[in-house]
C-alpha positions in Angstrom: -20.5 -21.7 -11.1 -23.0 -19.8 -13.2 -23.4 -20.4 -16.9 -25.4 -19.1 -19.8 -26.1 -20.5 -23.2 -26.8 -18.3 -26.3 -27.8 -19.7 -29.6 -26.1 -18.3 -32.7 -28.0 -17.8 -36.0 -27.3 -20.0 -39.0 -25.3 -17.2 -40.7 -23.1 -16.7 -37.6 -22.5 -20.4 -37.1 -21.6 -21.4 -40.6 -18.3 -23.2 -40.5 -17.6 -22.1 -37.0 -17.4 -24.4 -34.0 -18.7 -23.9 -30.5 -17.4 -20.9 -28.6 -16.8 -20.5 -24.9 -16.5 -17.3 -22.9 -15.0 -16.9 -19.5 -16.1 -14.0 -17.3 -13.6 -13.6 -14.4 -14.0 -10.2 -12.9 -11.8 -8.3 -10.6 -14.0 -9.1 -7.6 -12.5 -12.7 -7.7 -9.1 -11.4 -6.7 -5.8 -10.1 -8.0 -4.8 -10.8 -11.6 -2.6 -13.8 -10.8 -5.6 -15.6 -9.2 -8.0 -14.6 -12.0 -5.5 -15.9 -14.5 -5.2 -19.2 -12.6 -8.9 -19.6 -12.6 -9.0 -19.1 -16.4 -6.1 -21.5 -16.9 -7.9 -24.2 -14.9 -11.1 -23.7 -16.7 -9.4 -23.8 -20.1 -7.7 -27.0 -19.3 -10.9 -28.7 -18.3 -12.7 -27.4 -21.4 -9.8 -28.6 -23.6 -10.3 -32.1 -22.3 -14.1 -32.0 -23.1 -14.2 -29.9 -26.2 -16.1 -32.7 -28.0 -19.0 -32.2 -25.6 -19.5 -28.5 -26.3 -22.9 -27.7 -27.7 -22.6 -26.8 -31.4 -23.7 -23.5 -32.9 -23.9 -22.0 -29.4 -22.0 -19.6 -27.2 -21.4 -21.0 -23.7 -20.5 -18.4 -21.1 -19.0 -19.5 -17.8 -19.0 -17.3 -14.8 -16.9 -19.0 -12.1 -16.9 -18.3 -8.4 -13.8 -17.8 -6.3 -14.1 -21.4 -5.0 -12.7 -22.6 -8.4 -9.2 -21.7 -7.0 -9.4 -24.1 -4.1 -11.5 -26.8 -5.7 -9.9 -30.2 -6.5 -9.3 -30.6 -10.2 -11.4 -33.7 -10.4 -14.3 -32.0 -8.8 -13.9 -29.0 -11.2 -13.8 -31.5 -14.1 -17.0 -33.1 -12.9 -18.7 -29.7 -12.5 -17.8 -28.7 -16.1 -19.0 -32.0 -17.5 -22.3 -31.5 -15.6 -22.6 -28.0 -17.1 -21.9 -29.3 -20.6 -24.5 -32.0 -20.3 -27.1 -29.5 -19.1 -26.1 -27.1 -21.9 -26.5 -29.9 -24.5 -29.9 -30.8 -23.1 -31.0 -27.2 -23.1 -29.9 -26.8 -26.7 -31.7 -30.0 -27.7 -34.9 -28.6 -26.1 -34.6 -25.3 -27.9 -33.8 -26.8 -31.3 -35.6 -30.1 -31.8 -34.5 -31.7 -35.1 -37.1 -33.4 -37.2 -36.6 -37.1 -37.6 -36.6 -38.8 -41.0 -37.2 -42.4 -42.1 -40.1 -44.8 -42.3 -43.1 -43.3 -40.5 -41.3 -40.1 -39.7 -41.9 -36.6 -40.9 -39.8 -35.2 -43.7 -37.7 -32.2 -42.9 -39.0 -28.8 -44.0 -36.9 -27.3 -46.8 
């Protein structure tokens, strides 16, 4: 499965939670199969909504194998993607630390 992470500006992300987009094109099969792929992905994401990266848009682009993949393996794949997305977001937006011996945040 391919995935992309897009950061949102402070104005766009004020009061808004994380967002997820699913791109399931016609090349993946007839509408009933595409809808099944989306239902499976939504269910896994619902279970792990607390792990979604904040102030970002996560776009998932599944492959046709999602239809035949065991649900536990699909769950593990989504968790792996969410962990990678959180790590990428942390690298892109390092937060300054405060406390004794730490730098004060810029205001």
